[in-house]
N, C-alpha and C positions, 0 to 999 in steps of 0.2 A: 547566447550569453558568453561572456568571457570568463576565464578561470578566476580572475580577480573578483568577479561579481558573485561567485558561488561561495556560500558559507555553510559550514557544517551545522545541521539543525534547521536550515531554512526549508520552507515549503516552496516547491517549484512546480510549474506546469511542464509536462513533457509529452513527447510523442515518440513512438517507436516505428521504425520503418518495417519491421518484420513481425515481432511477436504479438503486439496489441494493435488492434484496428482503430481504436479511438484514443484521443488525448486523455491523459490521466495526470494526477497530482501525486508528488512523493516528497518525502523528507530526505534531505541530503545526509547520508551516513559517512561517506568517505569521498575524498577528492583525489582523482588521479591526474596524470599529465593532460589528457585530452577529454576526460569524461568524469562522471560522478556516479557513485553507487547510491541508488534511491531505494528507500523503503516505500512501497506503494501505499498511499493513504486514501486515495479516492479514485474510482475508475468507473467506466461504463459497465452496466450489468452484462452486456453482451461479451465482455472480455473476462468475465468471472473465472471461467475454466483455465484460461491462459495465465491469469494472475496467480491462481492456485498452483499451477504447474511450475511457476517461477518462485514459489515460496514468498510472494509479496516483495520481491527484490529484483532490481534490474540495473544494469550499467548502461548509462545513456551519454552520448557525446554532448559536449557543451552546446553545439549548434542547434540541438533539438530541445534545449531547455529555455524556459521563459519565467521571469519573475511573477509572483502571484501577490495580488494586493490583499485578498482574503481567502484563506483556505476553504474549500468545500467540505461539507459534512457528507459522508457517504454511508448509506445503510450497508454497503458491502465491505466496509472496513472492519476487519476482525479485531476484537478486543481481547487481550490476555486477561482482563479483569472480570470477564463475564463468568460467573459461577452460578450453577444451577443446583439447588438443594431440594431434595424431596424426602419426605418422611416415609419410612417403611413401617406399616402397621403389623406388628408382630402377631397380634391376635388373629388377624385375617389370614396371614400366611401359615399359621399353625392349624387352622381349622380346615378340614377337607370333607 
């Protein structure tokens, strides 16, 4: 892709020559002179440890980016909106 084709907020497909072994998708957060900062949104489960180490962000050169027609939904995509609520039973914890 060329710099003019990359827009902030766009979902793109990317590949990394070093950190990730498989192609992934990400949302463009910032555009630099020759690269873009991506927030990784969808990736191969085999790359889960590497994505976690990268804090779900990566800078990729424009030549390794490709436009995406429809973004993938990934079970590996963390959501900041996931909240788990559990009820604590006071009666059970007080009885011994």
